[in-house]
C-alpha positions in Angstrom: 4.0 26.0 27.9 5.4 22.5 28.0 8.7 21.8 29.5 11.5 19.5 28.0 10.4 17.0 30.6 6.9 16.7 29.2 7.9 16.9 25.5 8.3 13.5 23.9 11.6 12.7 22.5 11.9 12.0 18.7 12.5 8.4 19.6 9.3 8.2 21.6 7.4 9.7 18.7 8.9 7.3 16.1 8.6 4.2 18.4 4.8 5.0 18.8 4.5 5.6 15.0 6.0 2.3 14.3 4.0 0.5 16.8 0.7 2.1 15.5 1.8 1.1 12.0 2.3 -2.4 13.0 -1.1 -2.5 14.7 -2.8 -1.1 11.6 -1.0 -3.8 9.4 -2.2 -6.6 11.8 -5.9 -5.3 11.7 -5.7 -4.8 7.9 -4.4 -8.4 7.4 -7.2 -9.7 9.8 -9.9 -7.8 7.9 -8.4 -9.1 4.5 -8.7 -12.7 5.9 -12.2 -12.1 7.3 -13.4 -11.0 3.8 -11.8 -14.0 2.3 -9.3 -12.1 0.3 -6.5 -14.5 -0.5 -3.3 -14.4 1.7 -1.1 -13.7 -1.2 -2.7 -10.3 -1.6 -0.7 -8.4 1.1 -0.6 -4.6 1.7 2.5 -4.1 -0.4 1.2 -6.2 -3.3 -2.1 -4.4 -3.1 -0.4 -1.0 -3.3 1.6 -2.2 -6.3 -1.7 -3.4 -8.0 -3.2 0.0 -7.3 -0.3 1.7 -9.0 -0.6 -0.6 -12.0 -4.4 0.2 -12.0 -3.9 4.0 -11.9 -1.6 3.8 -14.9 -3.7 1.3 -16.9 -0.6 -0.2 -18.5 2.9 0.7 -17.4 6.4 -0.3 -18.2 8.1 -2.2 -15.5 11.0 0.3 -15.2 8.5 3.2 -14.9 6.6 1.6 -12.0 9.9 1.1 -10.2 10.7 4.7 -10.5 7.1 5.8 -9.6 7.2 3.7 -6.3 10.8 4.3 -5.6 11.8 0.6 -5.7 14.4 -1.4 -7.3 13.8 -3.0 -10.6 14.5 -6.4 -9.1 11.7 -5.8 -6.4 9.3 -5.0 -9.3 10.2 -8.2 -11.1 9.6 -10.1 -7.9 6.1 -8.4 -7.4 5.2 -9.1 -11.1 6.3 -12.7 -10.9 4.3 -13.5 -7.9 1.3 -11.5 -9.0 1.5 -13.1 -12.6 1.6 -16.5 -10.9 -1.7 -15.5 -9.1 -3.2 -14.4 -12.4 -3.5 -10.7 -11.2 -1.0 -9.2 -13.6 -0.4 -9.6 -17.4 3.0 -8.9 -19.0 2.9 -7.4 -22.5 5.8 -6.8 -24.9 6.7 -3.2 -25.6 6.2 -2.8 -29.3 8.7 0.2 -29.3 11.4 -1.4 -27.2 11.8 -5.2 -27.3 13.9 -5.1 -24.1 11.0 -3.5 -22.2 7.7 -5.1 -20.8 4.5 -3.5 -20.1 2.3 -4.7 -17.2 -1.4 -4.4 -16.7 -4.1 -5.8 -14.5 -5.8 -9.1 -15.3 -9.5 -9.2 -15.3 -9.4 -11.1 -11.9 -7.6 -8.4 -10.1 -10.1 -5.5 -9.7 -12.8 -7.6 -7.7 -10.1 -8.8 -5.2 -8.7 -5.2 -5.0 -12.1 -4.0 -4.2 -12.4 -6.6 -1.4 -9.0 -5.5 0.0 -10.1 -1.9 -0.2 -13.2 -2.7 1.8 -10.9 -4.4 4.4 -8.6 -1.4 4.6 -11.6 1.0 5.0 -13.1 -1.0 7.8 -9.6 -1.3 9.5 -9.1 2.5 9.2 -12.6 3.2 10.6 -11.9 0.9 13.6 -8.5 2.3 14.3 -9.4 6.0 13.9 -12.8 5.7 15.7 -11.5 7.5 18.8 -10.4 10.5 16.9 -12.7 13.4 15.9 -12.9 14.6 12.3 -10.7 17.4 13.3 -8.1 15.2 14.9 -8.1 13.0 11.8 -7.4 16.0 9.8 -4.6 17.1 12.1 -3.1 13.6 11.9 -3.3 13.5 8.1 -1.4 16.8 7.9 1.3 15.6 10.2 1.8 12.4 8.4 1.9 14.3 5.1 4.5 16.5 6.5 6.6 13.5 7.5 6.4 11.9 4.2 7.7 15.0 2.3 
């Protein structure tokens, strides 16, 4: 049985998790660049696009609630992604104050490239873990996110 001296503190665990997350982010961005995915398609923007893709078409207010972000942040994402021609705004026929968004035709191929980069990055980072260890890590991370 481990003693309190060998047990990591919560701070040590969190610091390691944050450092690991930072490393993952750096590797992911490096893979995106190597695959010639444009710099404007960052991890957060990609996650946003994936959520739009899953919905097909979604009100801006609904995606804010779904992602747990402020409506202003959604507007910033949409403005930037619309400028890059990855998102299209559509008027809501039932509520003229609301706006739907959907992916443009150019978004899916770029998203596929980014997903490939993410997969390669994950494989590299997790290469030292056995399948069982990966499963354990996933369960622990899911517990933290709940």
